[in-house]
C-alpha positions as CSV (number, residue, x, y, z in Angstrom):
1,M,101.6,91.6,101.2
2,K,99.8,89.1,102.9
3,I,96.4,87.8,101.5
4,E,94.4,85.6,104.2
5,Y,91.1,84.9,102.5
6,T,88.1,82.4,102.2
7,V,86.7,81.9,99.0
8,E,83.7,83.5,98.7
9,K,80.9,82.1,96.5
10,Q,81.2,84.5,93.9
11,F,84.7,83.1,92.8
12,E,83.8,80.0,92.4
13,N,85.8,77.4,90.2
14,C,87.7,81.2,89.0
15,E,91.3,80.3,88.7
16,I,93.6,82.0,92.0
17,R,95.0,85.0,89.5
18,S,91.3,85.9,88.8
19,V,90.7,86.1,92.7
20,L,93.6,87.8,93.0
21,A,92.7,90.2,91.0
22,R,89.3,90.9,91.5
23,K,89.1,90.8,94.9
24,F,92.4,92.1,96.3
25,N,93.1,94.9,92.8
26,L,96.5,92.5,92.4
27,S,98.0,93.9,88.7
28,G,99.0,91.3,86.3
29,T,102.7,92.3,87.3
30,M,102.6,91.8,91.0
31,I,100.5,88.5,90.1
32,K,103.7,87.5,88.5
33,K,105.9,88.5,91.2
34,L,103.7,86.7,94.2
35,K,103.8,83.4,91.6
36,L,107.5,83.5,91.5
37,Y,109.3,84.7,94.3
38,G,106.2,84.3,96.7
39,T,104.0,82.1,98.5
40,V,100.7,80.4,97.1
41,D,98.7,78.4,99.2
42,L,95.7,77.1,98.6
43,N,93.9,75.1,101.6
44,G,97.6,74.9,103.5
45,T,99.0,73.1,100.4
46,H,101.5,75.1,97.4
47,A,99.0,75.8,94.4
48,R,99.7,77.7,91.0
49,V,97.6,81.0,90.5
50,I,96.1,79.4,87.4
51,D,94.4,76.7,89.6
52,P,90.9,77.0,90.5
53,V,89.4,77.3,93.7
54,K,85.8,76.8,95.3
55,A,83.8,78.4,97.4
56,G,85.2,77.7,101.0
57,D,88.6,77.1,100.4
58,V,91.6,78.8,102.0
59,L,93.5,81.0,100.2
60,F,97.3,82.2,101.6
61,C,99.2,84.7,99.6
62,E,102.3,86.4,101.2
63,F,105.1,88.2,99.4
64,E,107.9,90.6,100.8
65,D,108.2,93.2,98.4
66,N,112.0,94.5,98.9
67,S,111.2,97.9,96.7
68,G,113.0,101.0,98.2
69,P,111.9,104.0,100.1
70,L,109.9,107.2,98.9
71,N,112.6,109.6,97.6
72,R,113.1,112.1,100.3
73,V,111.9,115.4,98.2
74,P,112.4,119.1,99.9
75,G,109.0,120.6,100.6
76,I,107.6,117.0,100.1
77,P,107.3,116.0,103.3
78,I,106.7,112.1,104.3
79,L,104.9,111.9,107.4
80,F,104.8,108.1,107.7
81,E,106.1,105.6,105.4
82,N,106.2,101.6,105.4
83,G,106.5,98.8,103.0
84,S,102.8,99.4,101.4
85,Y,102.1,103.2,101.7
86,A,102.9,106.5,102.9
87,V,101.0,109.6,104.2
88,V,102.7,112.4,102.2
89,D,101.8,116.5,102.6
90,K,101.6,117.2,99.1
91,P,102.4,121.3,98.5
92,S,99.8,123.6,96.8
93,G,100.8,123.8,92.7
94,M,101.1,119.9,92.4
95,V,99.5,118.1,90.4
96,T,99.5,114.5,91.7
97,H,99.3,112.2,88.5
98,P,101.3,112.7,85.9
99,G,99.4,113.7,82.7
100,H,99.6,115.9,80.2
101,G,102.1,118.9,81.0
102,H,103.1,117.1,84.1
103,L,104.9,114.0,83.0
104,D,108.5,115.0,85.3
105,D,106.9,117.1,87.8
106,S,103.4,115.3,89.3
107,L,103.8,114.5,92.8
108,L,104.1,110.6,92.0
109,T,106.9,111.1,89.8
110,Y,109.0,113.2,92.3
111,L,108.2,110.3,94.8
112,S,109.5,107.1,92.4
113,D,110.2,105.9,89.2
114,S,107.7,102.7,90.3
115,P,104.6,102.6,89.9
116,L,102.3,104.3,92.8
117,H,98.6,104.4,93.8
118,P,97.3,107.3,95.2
119,V,94.6,106.1,97.6
120,M,92.4,109.8,97.4
121,R,93.0,112.5,94.9
122,L,93.8,116.2,95.4
123,D,93.4,119.0,93.6
124,R,96.6,120.8,91.9
125,E,95.8,123.8,93.9
126,T,94.6,122.1,96.8
127,S,97.6,121.5,99.3
128,G,97.7,118.3,102.4
129,L,97.3,115.1,103.2
130,I,97.3,112.5,101.3
131,I,97.6,108.2,101.3
132,I,100.1,107.0,98.5
133,A,99.9,103.2,98.3
134,K,102.5,101.4,96.6
135,D,101.0,98.8,95.0
136,G,97.4,97.8,93.8
137,Y,96.6,95.5,97.0
138,A,97.7,98.0,99.1
139,H,95.7,100.8,97.7
140,N,92.2,98.8,97.3
141,T,92.4,97.0,101.6
142,L,93.1,100.9,102.4
143,A,90.4,102.4,100.3
144,T,87.6,99.7,101.3
145,L,88.6,99.0,104.8
146,A,90.7,101.8,105.9
147,G,87.5,104.1,107.3
148,I,89.4,106.7,106.0
149,T,87.9,110.3,107.9
150,K,89.1,113.5,105.7
151,R,89.1,117.0,107.2
152,Y,89.7,120.0,105.2
153,K,90.1,123.2,106.2
154,A,89.7,126.7,104.1
155,L,89.1,130.4,104.0
156,T,85.1,131.8,102.7
157,Y,84.2,134.6,101.9
158,G,81.4,135.8,104.5
159,K,79.8,135.4,107.7
160,W,78.2,132.1,107.9
161,E,74.3,132.4,109.8
162,Q,75.3,129.0,111.4
163,T,78.4,127.9,113.1
164,Q,78.0,124.2,111.6
165,G,76.2,122.1,109.7
166,T,75.5,119.5,107.3
167,I,75.5,120.6,103.2
168,D,72.9,117.4,101.7
169,M,73.0,118.7,97.5
170,P,73.8,116.8,94.7
171,I,76.2,118.1,92.4
172,A,76.4,117.6,88.3
173,R,78.4,119.1,85.5
174,R,77.0,122.1,84.7
175,P,75.4,121.6,80.8
176,G,77.7,122.7,78.2
177,S,80.9,122.8,80.8
178,V,83.3,120.0,81.1
179,M,85.2,121.6,84.5
180,I,82.3,123.2,86.2
181,R,80.2,121.3,88.8
182,D,76.6,122.7,90.1
183,C,74.1,121.8,93.1
184,V,71.3,120.4,91.5
185,T,67.6,119.5,92.3
186,D,66.4,118.0,89.2
187,G,67.3,114.6,89.8
188,T,70.7,114.6,87.5
189,G,73.2,114.7,90.2
190,R,75.0,112.5,92.7
191,D,74.4,112.7,95.7
192,S,76.9,114.9,97.8
193,I,77.4,114.9,101.7
194,T,79.7,117.5,103.3
195,H,79.7,118.8,107.0
196,Y,80.9,121.8,108.2
197,T,82.1,124.0,111.3
198,V,82.9,127.4,111.2
199,L,86.3,127.9,113.1
200,E,86.2,131.7,113.3
201,Y,85.0,135.0,111.5
202,F,87.7,138.2,110.4
203,P,85.2,140.8,109.8
204,D,88.1,143.2,109.3
205,K,88.2,140.9,105.9
206,D,84.9,139.3,105.7
207,I,86.2,135.8,105.4
208,S,85.9,132.7,107.4
209,L,88.1,129.9,108.2
210,V,85.7,126.7,108.8
211,E,86.4,123.1,108.7
212,Y,84.9,120.2,106.2
213,Q,84.2,116.8,106.7
214,L,83.3,114.9,103.6
215,E,80.9,112.1,103.9
216,T,81.1,111.8,100.1
217,G,83.7,112.7,97.6
218,R,82.5,114.6,94.6
219,C,84.7,116.6,92.0
220,H,85.2,120.4,93.6
221,Q,82.9,119.3,96.6
222,I,83.7,121.2,99.3
223,R,84.1,124.6,96.2
224,V,80.6,123.5,95.2
225,H,78.8,123.3,98.1
226,S,80.6,126.6,99.7
227,L,79.4,128.6,96.7
228,Y,75.9,127.1,97.4
229,M,75.8,128.4,101.1
230,G,76.7,131.7,99.5
231,H,80.3,131.7,101.1
232,P,82.8,131.2,97.9
233,L,86.6,130.2,98.4
234,L,89.6,132.8,98.4
235,G,91.5,132.7,95.4
236,D,88.6,130.1,93.6
237,G,89.5,130.6,89.9
238,L,86.1,128.8,89.0
239,Y,83.5,129.2,92.0
240,G,84.9,132.4,93.3
241,P,83.4,136.0,93.1
242,N,86.3,137.4,90.4
243,S,85.8,133.6,88.4
244,I,84.5,134.0,84.4
245,D,81.9,131.0,85.4
246,N,80.3,132.1,88.5
247,P,81.2,135.7,89.3
248,S,79.9,138.2,92.3
249,D,79.6,141.9,93.9
250,R,78.9,140.7,97.1
251,F,82.4,140.9,98.6
252,P,83.8,144.5,97.4
253,G,87.4,143.2,98.8
254,S,87.8,140.1,97.1
255,L,89.8,141.0,94.2
256,E,92.6,141.6,96.1
257,L,92.4,138.9,98.6
258,D,92.4,136.5,96.1
259,K,95.5,138.0,94.3
260,K,97.5,137.6,98.3
261,M,95.8,134.2,98.0
262,G,97.3,133.2,94.7
263,R,95.8,129.7,94.5
264,V,92.1,128.0,96.1
265,A,92.5,128.3,99.6
266,L,91.9,124.4,101.0
267,H,93.9,122.5,102.4
268,A,93.6,118.7,103.7
269,Y,94.5,119.5,107.3
270,S,93.6,115.6,109.1
271,L,94.0,112.0,107.8
272,K,92.5,109.1,110.5
273,F,91.6,105.3,109.7
274,N,92.4,101.9,111.2
275,D,95.2,100.8,108.9
276,P,93.7,96.8,107.5
277,L,97.4,96.2,107.0
278,E,98.7,96.4,110.6
279,N,95.5,94.7,112.2
280,G,93.1,97.7,112.4
281,V,95.8,100.0,114.3
282,S,94.7,103.5,114.6
283,R,96.5,106.1,112.7
284,E,95.9,109.8,112.6
285,F,98.1,112.7,111.4
286,E,97.8,116.6,110.8
287,S,99.2,119.4,109.0
288,P,99.6,122.9,109.9
289,L,97.6,125.3,108.5
290,P,99.9,126.8,105.0
291,P,101.8,129.9,105.4
292,D,99.8,131.4,102.5
293,M,96.6,130.4,104.3
294,A,97.9,131.3,108.0
295,S,99.4,134.7,106.9
296,L,95.9,135.8,105.6
297,T,94.2,134.8,108.9
298,G,96.8,136.7,110.9
299,R,98.2,133.5,112.3
300,T,101.6,131.8,112.3
301,E,100.7,128.1,112.3
């Protein structure tokens, strides 16, 4: 970890440790490691983390993290890893964060016994690429400066009228529901923008393979926007035609296809970003369509 920062006016008279926590999202543990084992300089002179700063001061901090690499776990491919973060291909059916009922079988607990920081979130059923930062500084820097572009592939019901377009519809939680979201026009929703491209239509099953790029990152955004367009995702237990909350009889063969799919047919297949921790070097990763989705298209990827 290396930080070179010219102090902004908003941090005038703040202690260095406060700047590190507020500006760079460093945890108390990381600041303590930096104090004990790293370098903290202010205007080229050694400083303490309790020393105050003034606007225009140059803060330099460096710490060599000697933590080991992430665990190699069968079924969890690691496409890239360095000392700051990794790009991981998460399988479907696995939660990202440990929580109630998943304290020992989450993606993060499989990968390391040390705290990890996902730069984005993927729902349990969604498969695909995710960036896992190894400390708060790397997480904050990637999240704010990397310009991450995420693309997904999904299987949806029906033939889309337009092969590409943009869905610009606010999303809000459905009244009385903890989980379900809806597109709304009453001013209660949060701005939500999804770009889509239909890659292929399969008339024998009346399903489409669609690529999505998110401009915003709302909960269930792709699933809610697809339902709004009349094309729910296969296997979607919340928004699909066989769900309790959003049932529909528009797709007669959907019950069998949902059973074959077995989970929501959504895969985070592409990540592209400029690495701010490595002088802006461009990084791009892709993950093939997983077998459960590919089998319904007749493809082998």
